[in-house]
Structure formats: C-alpha cells, structure tokens
N, C-alpha and C positions, 0 to 999 in steps of 0.2 A: 781232564787231568794234565799234567806240563810232560811235555817228551822232553828227554836229554838233551837232543841237537839244540832245542828253542832255549835251555834254560841255559845250553855252552855261550849262546849269545848275549848272558847277562853280565859274563863276566865283568869286573870290576864295575858293577853298579852294586847300588845300595842294597844292604840284606838290614829289613826292618821286622818288627814284632807286629803283634796284634795290633798294640796302640800306636803304632807308627814311631817307634823308639830306633831310632840306629845300633844295629848291630855292629855292622861292621862292611866290609867288601865282598864280594861274593867270588873265591877264586877256582872252586872246581869242582864238577858233579860223580858225586860216587852214585853207582848201579846197580840194583838189588840183583845178583846174577841168577838166580832164579828165575828172573822174570824179565831181566832186565830195563826194565822199570827205574825216573829216577828216585832213590830212597832217602839219600842225605847227601849236605854241599858243606865244603868247608867255606869259611867265611875266616876272613883274614881282620885281625883286631890287632891292637895293641899300640905302643908310642912307635913312628918313624921308624927308628933305629933298632927298635924289640919287638917287632910283627912278631904273630904264630899266628895258626891257622887253628879255627873252632871247629868241630862238626854239627852241622844242623839237620833235624829228619826234614824233609820235604814231603812230607804229604800234606796233603791239604793246601800246599802253597800257594800263593797269587802273584801271578807275574802285572804290575802297572808302569806306565809308560815311562818309568827310571828306575824302578827297584824291584824286589824281591820281596814278598810281604810272608814269613811262617808262621806258622802257630804258637812256638814256643817264645817265650817270655825274656827278653835280652838279657835278666841274670842270672837265670839258667844255662844259655848258652854260653855266657861269659863262662861261665864255669865247667864247660863241658871239656872231656879230656881234647887233649893238643897235639899238635905235632910241628916241628919248624916250617919254615915258610920252601926250605927245599928240600926237606922230609918226606917220605913217603910213609905211610901207614902200615905199621909192625902186622901182620896176622893178630899173634896173641892179644891187642890193645882193640881189637874191633869188639868183643863182648862189653868192653867195660864203655862203650859208647851207647850201645845199646840200653845198659844196665842203668844210663847215666839219663838217661829219657824215658825211664818205665816199658820197654820195648822191647819184644822177645827178640832174643838173637838163634836163628835158625842157620848153620854153617848145612854146608854141603853132606850126603850120607857118608863120602869119604872124608869129611872133612875140610869140604873146598870152603874158600871163605866167601862169605856173604855178600861182599861189597867188591867194587872194582871202577879204578876211574875210567872217566870217560871226556 
C-alpha cells in the first residue's frame, strides 16, 4: 500500500502506465476523505506553455526508483477530466472523474467531498 506521505515525495517524478509509457509528471495526491488513504493523483501533461492536470487513480500503483506506475493506460488518463495547473478541483467535477475510470463515487452522508488534496 502506498501512503500519502510517501507519494508526496514523488512530486515531479514520471508517472507511467502498466506498459511503462510515460503519462506525465506527478503533481499532487488526493486522499479519500473517508479513509485518508491515497485515492487519486494529478499528473501534469501537455506542452510546456499549455500544461494541465489530469486525474488518475492510485489503486494498485507501484513506486519505482524514479517513477510511479499506475494501472490505467496512458490514453485513458490523457482523456480524463482535467483542471488548470493553478486551479482547484470543483466539488461538482469530482463525480465525473470517478465515472471516467468506472469507479463508484461515494460522497459523505452530508454531501462532503470524497477527495481532498494532501
């Protein structure tokens, strides 16, 4: 299991898919608010003058010597919902991220967000 503190140390490291195709650079980690365990990461992709952050699930991610390997394929990640590099994830966009990857979205009983940036 990868812990949030461990993944934060990997900021600006390569994020690769299962076939070792580089997706982009790790920007931030988002934890599940119910468990405080890493759930998603943002990956910086795009041209240097037009970067954006896409979300990728961290389930079964593996930390290598200079990379973080995720289970999602590069093409799927690049099509994921994104935010600008200086933006914050709007609450109303959380569910779309989970749906993109075929994951269940479970906000809190009082409507609390499922993801929190760490």
